[in-house]
C-alpha positions in Angstrom: -10.2 -2.8 3.6 -8.3 0.3 4.6 -6.3 -1.7 7.1 -5.6 -4.4 4.5 -4.3 -1.6 1.9 -2.3 0.2 4.4 -0.5 -3.0 5.5 0.3 -3.8 1.8 1.6 -0.2 1.3 3.9 -0.6 4.5 5.0 -4.0 3.3 6.2 -2.5 -0.1 7.9 0.5 1.7 9.7 -2.1 3.9 10.6 -4.2 0.8 12.2 -1.0 -0.8 14.1 -0.3 2.4 15.5 -3.9 2.5 16.6 -3.4 -1.1 18.4 -0.2 -0.3 20.1 -1.8 2.6 21.1 -4.9 0.3 22.5 -2.8 -2.5 23.6 0.4 -0.7 24.1 -0.5 2.9 23.1 1.3 6.0 24.0 4.6 4.6 21.5 4.3 2.0 18.9 3.4 4.5 19.8 6.4 6.6 19.3 8.6 3.6 15.8 7.3 3.1 14.8 8.0 6.7 16.3 11.4 6.7 14.5 12.4 3.4 11.3 10.9 5.0 10.5 9.1 2.0 9.5 6.0 4.0 6.7 7.8 5.8 3.1 7.9 4.7 -0.3 8.5 6.2 -3.6 7.3 4.7 -5.8 10.4 4.8 -8.8 9.2 3.1 -9.9 5.6 2.0 -13.5 5.4 0.3 -14.8 2.4 -1.2 -16.6 3.3 -4.4 -17.6 -0.3 -5.7 -17.0 -4.1 -5.1 -17.9 -7.1 -6.9 -17.4 -10.7 -6.0 -14.5 -12.0 -7.8 -15.7 -15.1 -9.9 -12.2 -16.5 -10.4 -10.4 -15.9 -7.2 -11.6 -15.8 -3.6 -12.6 -12.3 -2.4 -14.0 -8.9 -4.0 -12.6 -6.7 -6.7 -13.1 -3.3 -5.5 -12.4 0.3 -6.7 -11.5 2.9 -4.0 -10.4 6.4 -3.7 -7.4 6.9 -1.5 -5.6 10.1 -0.4 -2.1 9.4 1.0 0.2 12.0 2.6 3.9 11.6 1.8 6.8 13.7 2.2 6.2 15.5 -1.3 2.6 16.3 -0.5 -0.6 14.5 -1.0 -1.2 11.7 -3.6 -5.0 11.0 -4.5 -6.0 8.1 -6.9 -8.8 5.8 -7.6 -7.4 2.3 -7.6 -8.6 -1.2 -8.3 -7.7 -4.1 -6.2 -8.6 -7.5 -4.9 -9.5 -8.0 -1.2 -9.4 -11.5 0.0 -9.1 -13.5 3.1 -5.5 -14.0 4.5 -3.5 -15.4 7.1 -4.0 -12.5 9.4 -7.4 -11.2 8.2 -8.1 -9.3 5.0 -5.2 -8.9 2.3 -4.9 -6.7 -0.7 -3.4 -7.0 -4.1 -3.5 -4.1 -6.5 -4.8 -4.7 -10.0 -3.0 -3.2 -13.0 
């Protein structure tokens, strides 16, 4: 589950970098890298509860995550769906 979540965050970061490149060019990407806003580390990932999703494949889970970013730590309880994907387990955040 942690790997699926981390992969999703990394994918979202890469999408932001791709957008910055498209709209602001290499200089915009260089600013992101210099500021360190593209780096993160999952310090804690703790599953709190999971239930089988009755509508879609997989499980809907609540979990605690603590992420280290350039501005400090971010800690939150999130809810998302973990489901079989092409490379193992995938993750989609629930709003």
